[in-house]
N, C-alpha and C positions, 0 to 999 in steps of 0.2 A: 504494500500500500504506500503510495507516494503522496505525502501531504505537504502543504504549504501553509504559511500563516500570513495574514494581512490585517491591517486595521479595519475596524468596522466604522462606517460613517453614517450620517443621518440618512443617506440614500438607502441604507440597509434597514431602516427603522421598521418597516412593515414586516420584513422577514424576521428580524430580531424579535418582534412581538410574537410572531407565530412560534418561533423556536422556544421562547420562554414558556408559552402555554403547553408546548409538547414536553418540555423537560421538567417543568415545575408546575404541574397542574393545580396543586394545592396552594401554592403561594407565588404565582407568576407575578413579575413586576408589570405594572401598567405601562401603557404607551407613554404617559407623562413621566413616569419614573425613569423609563429607558431613555427618553429624550433628554431629560435632565442629566442623566449619567453621561450621555454622549457629549453634552455641552461642556461639562466640567472635568470629565475623567476619560479613560481610554477603554477600548474594547477591541478584541481580536477574534478573528475567525480562522478556524482550521478547515481547510478545504482540499479536496482532490478534484474529481469531476464535479462534485456537489459539496455544499456545506455539510460539515460533519460534526462540528462542535464550536464552542465559543467561550471566551473568558471576558468578564467585566472586572476591571481593575482600577485602583486609585494609586497613582505614582506620586511620590514626594521626592525631594532631593536625596533622601537617605533610605527610603523603603518603598515597597510595593505591597499593597493589600489586595488580595484576590477576593472580590465580593461574590462572584459567581464563576463557576467553571462547569460546563455542561457538554455532554455528548448527546447528539440527536439519537432518538431511539433505534434507528436501523444500524447504528455504528457502535453500539455498546460492546465492550470487551475486545476492541480492535486496536487499542493503544492510542486513541484520539486524545484523551485527557493527558496521558503521559507525554504525547507529542506537544500539546499546548504548554504544559508546564515546562518542559525542557526548552521550548522556543522562547518562553518568557524569561527563563533564567539566562539564555543567551542574549536576549534583547536588553536585559538590565543586569549585567554580570556582577556589578559591585554593590548591589542592594540586598538588604534583608527582605524576605518575603513573609507575609503574615496571612493567615486565613482562619476562619472558624467553621466548624461543622457540628452537626448533631451527633451526640454520643452514640446513637444507635446506627450511624452510617459507617458500618465496619469496612465496607468495600472502599470507600473514600479514605478512611483512616489508614488502611493498609497501603493504598497507593501513595498517599502523602508521606508516610514514613519511608516507603521504598525510594522516593526521590529526594530524601534528605530533610524532611520536616520533623521537628521534635515537638512534643507537647509542652506548652508553656504553663497552662493552667486550665482548670475547668470552671464553668460558671453554672451553678445549680439553678434550676428553674428559669433559665434564660429565655426559652421560647414560650410563646403564649400557652402552649399545651403542657408546660411544666418540664419539658425535656431539658437536659443538660447540654451546654455547648462546650466544645473543646477548642481552645485557642492554640494554634500551632505557629511555629516560626522556622524558617530556613535561612541560615547564614550563607553568604556568598562563598563559593569555592576558593 
């Protein structure tokens, strides 16, 4: 599988909104939230012949926070998220990376640990349904 990564722009907003609903049906960001993100932050698309996944990030001079990373349903378990993460690490080689995830998301937790993230802390009752959040960090190589 040959993948590339490119920035997502406002011209991709309609597609991004569709991808959000496919990837996060329970808590998809609204069109307004996505537009606001694209105005002030960055987003990247992993694609081959078609879109396969995306990442929504916030970059500061010293770190990158990953707000969303998603693989479109037809591309699960094909390395798309790993590709996106490694591409982001190459794009921002000297920066710390942060993210949070739900404690019960073991697949994501294993992936993040595999690519070098470590657990910083947990936040009990962080999500509206009472789930615990795990905050993770990856230092530059």
